[in-house]
C-alpha positions in Angstrom: 107.8 115.6 88.2 108.1 112.0 89.0 108.8 108.8 87.1 107.4 105.3 87.8 109.4 102.4 86.5 107.9 98.9 86.3 110.7 96.4 85.8 109.5 93.1 84.3 111.8 90.1 84.1 110.7 87.5 81.5 111.7 84.1 80.3 114.5 84.4 77.7 113.1 85.0 74.2 109.6 86.2 75.4 110.1 90.0 75.4 108.5 90.5 72.0 105.3 88.8 73.2 105.0 91.5 76.0 106.3 94.4 74.0 103.4 94.2 71.5 101.1 95.2 74.4 102.8 98.6 74.5 102.9 99.3 70.8 99.9 101.6 70.8 98.8 104.3 73.3 96.3 103.1 76.0 94.1 104.8 78.6 97.1 105.9 80.7 98.1 108.3 77.8 94.9 110.3 78.3 95.0 110.4 82.1 95.4 113.8 83.9 99.0 114.6 84.8 100.5 112.0 82.4 103.6 113.4 80.6 105.0 110.5 78.6 105.9 106.8 78.5 109.1 105.0 77.6 109.3 101.2 77.1 112.9 100.0 77.4 114.2 96.6 76.5 117.4 95.4 78.2 120.2 94.4 75.9 122.8 91.7 76.3 121.1 89.7 79.1 122.0 86.0 78.9 119.6 84.4 81.4 116.3 86.4 81.0 114.7 89.3 79.1 113.9 92.5 80.9 111.6 95.4 80.1 111.2 98.7 81.9 107.9 100.5 81.5 108.6 104.1 82.5 105.9 106.6 82.9 106.5 110.3 83.8 103.9 112.3 85.7 103.5 115.9 86.6 103.7 114.8 90.2 103.1 111.9 92.6 99.4 112.7 93.2 98.5 112.1 89.5 100.4 108.8 89.4 98.6 107.7 92.6 95.2 108.6 91.1 96.1 106.5 88.0 97.4 103.6 90.0 94.2 103.5 92.1 91.9 104.2 89.1 89.4 101.9 87.5 91.3 102.4 84.2 94.5 101.1 85.7 92.8 98.0 87.2 91.0 97.3 83.9 94.2 97.7 81.9 96.2 95.3 84.1 93.4 92.7 84.3 93.0 92.7 80.5 96.8 92.0 80.2 96.4 89.0 82.5 93.4 87.7 80.5 95.3 87.9 77.2 98.2 86.0 78.5 98.6 82.3 77.8 98.1 79.6 80.5 101.7 79.8 81.5 102.9 83.4 81.9 106.4 84.3 80.7 106.8 86.8 83.5 109.4 85.8 86.1 109.0 88.9 88.3 107.8 92.4 88.3 108.6 95.4 90.6 107.5 99.0 90.7 109.8 101.8 91.7 109.1 105.5 91.8 111.6 108.4 91.4 111.5 112.1 91.9 112.8 113.8 88.7 115.4 116.2 90.1 117.0 117.4 86.9 116.1 117.1 83.3 118.2 118.5 80.5 117.0 119.1 77.0 119.2 119.5 73.9 120.4 123.0 73.4 123.5 125.2 73.2 125.6 126.4 76.2 
């Protein structure tokens, strides 16, 4: 498995404007190899807001297919169209990780 993490830094107080975009499932949720998504909001940041959009995939090849797909391009271009004239986004970076271990609740 692999995890892709998109870290988005935003102007302070603007996180809720962006979070609403992730409230409901989108095309990525139906894409082959998609496992789940987590949207994380950083707490206690004084200077800016920060979100991490984390998607988990069966393997790197499925993520690459999504990233290069028409659905991905359409999804990201629609987000830009919906944004106001001045974007609250300060920066954005994408990082990928191999999921080496994953522990589920259970007894020893």
